[in-house]
C-alpha positions as a Markdown table, in Angstrom:
| # | Residue | x | y | z |
|---|---|---|---|---|
| 1 | Met | 34.2 | -19.6 | 31.4 |
| 2 | Lys | 34.1 | -16.1 | 29.8 |
| 3 | Lys | 35.3 | -17.4 | 26.5 |
| 4 | His | 32.5 | -20.1 | 26.6 |
| 5 | Leu | 29.9 | -17.5 | 27.4 |
| 6 | Gly | 31.1 | -15.2 | 24.6 |
| 7 | Leu | 31.1 | -18.0 | 22.1 |
| 8 | Cys | 27.5 | -18.9 | 23.1 |
| 9 | Leu | 26.4 | -15.3 | 22.7 |
| 10 | Leu | 28.0 | -15.0 | 19.3 |
| 11 | Leu | 26.2 | -18.3 | 18.2 |
| 12 | Ala | 22.9 | -17.0 | 19.5 |
| 13 | Ile | 23.2 | -13.7 | 17.6 |
| 14 | Gly | 24.1 | -15.6 | 14.5 |
| 15 | Leu | 21.1 | -17.8 | 14.8 |
| 16 | Val | 18.8 | -14.9 | 15.3 |
| 17 | Ala | 20.3 | -13.1 | 12.3 |
| 18 | Gly | 20.0 | -16.2 | 10.2 |
| 19 | Cys | 16.3 | -16.6 | 11.0 |
| 20 | Lys | 15.6 | -13.0 | 10.1 |
| 21 | Thr | 17.4 | -13.3 | 6.8 |
| 22 | Glu | 15.5 | -16.5 | 6.0 |
| 23 | Asn | 12.2 | -14.9 | 6.9 |
| 24 | Glu | 12.9 | -11.8 | 4.7 |
| 25 | Ser | 13.8 | -14.1 | 1.8 |
| 26 | Ala | 10.5 | -15.9 | 2.2 |
| 27 | Leu | 8.6 | -12.7 | 2.2 |
| 28 | Gln | 10.5 | -11.4 | -0.8 |
| 29 | Ala | 9.4 | -14.5 | -2.7 |
| 30 | Gln | 5.8 | -13.6 | -2.0 |
| 31 | Ala | 6.0 | -10.0 | -3.0 |
| 32 | Lys | 4.8 | -9.0 | -6.5 |
| 33 | Ile | 5.7 | -5.3 | -6.1 |
| 34 | Ser | 9.4 | -4.4 | -5.9 |
| 35 | Lys | 10.8 | -2.3 | -3.1 |
| 36 | Ala | 11.7 | 0.4 | -5.6 |
| 37 | Asp | 8.2 | 0.6 | -7.1 |
| 38 | Ala | 6.6 | 0.6 | -3.6 |
| 39 | Gln | 9.0 | 3.3 | -2.5 |
| 40 | Ala | 8.1 | 5.5 | -5.5 |
| 41 | Thr | 4.4 | 5.0 | -4.6 |
| 42 | Ala | 5.1 | 5.9 | -0.9 |
| 43 | Leu | 7.1 | 9.0 | -1.8 |
| 44 | Ala | 4.3 | 10.3 | -4.1 |
| 45 | Lys | 2.2 | 10.6 | -0.9 |
| 46 | Val | 4.8 | 12.7 | 0.9 |
| 47 | Pro | 5.9 | 15.7 | -1.1 |
| 48 | Asn | 9.6 | 16.5 | -0.7 |
| 49 | Gly | 10.1 | 13.4 | 1.5 |
| 50 | Thr | 13.1 | 11.2 | 1.8 |
| 51 | Val | 13.0 | 7.6 | 2.9 |
| 52 | Lys | 14.6 | 7.0 | 6.3 |
| 53 | Glu | 13.9 | 3.3 | 6.4 |
| 54 | Gly | 11.9 | 0.7 | 4.4 |
| 55 | Glu | 11.1 | -2.9 | 5.1 |
| 56 | Leu | 8.9 | -5.8 | 3.9 |
| 57 | Glu | 6.7 | -7.2 | 6.6 |
| 58 | Lys | 3.5 | -9.0 | 7.4 |
| 59 | Glu | 1.0 | -6.8 | 9.3 |
| 60 | Arg | -2.5 | -8.0 | 10.2 |
| 61 | Gly | -2.1 | -10.8 | 7.7 |
| 62 | Lys | -1.2 | -8.5 | 4.8 |
| 63 | Leu | 2.2 | -8.4 | 3.1 |
| 64 | Ile | 3.3 | -4.8 | 3.0 |
| 65 | Trp | 6.2 | -2.5 | 2.3 |
| 66 | Ser | 6.5 | -0.1 | 5.2 |
| 67 | Phe | 8.4 | 3.2 | 4.7 |
| 68 | Glu | 9.4 | 5.8 | 7.3 |
| 69 | Ile | 9.7 | 9.1 | 5.5 |
| 70 | Asn | 11.3 | 12.3 | 6.7 |
| 71 | Thr | 10.1 | 15.7 | 5.4 |
| 72 | Pro | 12.0 | 18.9 | 5.4 |
| 73 | Asp | 11.7 | 21.4 | 8.2 |
| 74 | Thr | 10.2 | 18.9 | 10.7 |
| 75 | Lys | 11.4 | 16.0 | 12.8 |
| 76 | Asp | 8.1 | 14.2 | 12.4 |
| 77 | Ile | 7.9 | 10.9 | 10.5 |
| 78 | Thr | 5.3 | 9.8 | 8.0 |
| 79 | Glu | 4.9 | 6.0 | 7.8 |
| 80 | Val | 3.4 | 4.9 | 4.4 |
| 81 | Asn | 2.4 | 1.2 | 4.0 |
| 82 | Val | 2.1 | -0.1 | 0.5 |
| 83 | Asp | 0.5 | -3.5 | -0.3 |
| 84 | Ala | 3.3 | -5.8 | -1.7 |
| 85 | Ile | 0.9 | -7.7 | -3.8 |
| 86 | Thr | -1.3 | -4.9 | -5.4 |
| 87 | Gly | 0.9 | -1.9 | -5.0 |
| 88 | Glu | -1.9 | 0.2 | -3.4 |
| 89 | Val | -1.3 | 2.4 | -0.4 |
| 90 | Val | -2.8 | 0.6 | 2.6 |
| 91 | Asn | -2.2 | 3.2 | 5.3 |
| 92 | Ile | -0.5 | 6.5 | 6.1 |
| 93 | Glu | 0.4 | 7.5 | 9.7 |
| 94 | His | 2.0 | 10.7 | 10.9 |
| 95 | Glu | 4.2 | 10.1 | 13.9 |
| 96 | Lys | 5.4 | 13.0 | 16.1 |
| 97 | Ala | 9.1 | 13.2 | 16.9 |
| 98 | Lys | 9.9 | 12.1 | 20.5 |
């Protein structure tokens, strides 16, 4: 019974991972701005920042590159969203460290 449950769990994880990869591929096909170009735009808004994480996502119906950026001497994060179609900065949010 444990082997059967383990196998079902592995299959479920594989299905979820496969759906996420397929969704990311679909979003990539729609983006006109590369991740590298969007990242450069985001970093220009946060002097001395380094990207902690970056992803392509749909937010409020808009396709955006979202970057979490660390800055030296603080644990706070700056999230910069760049429009994946136009390359313009859509939003900048400062998040306090928890």
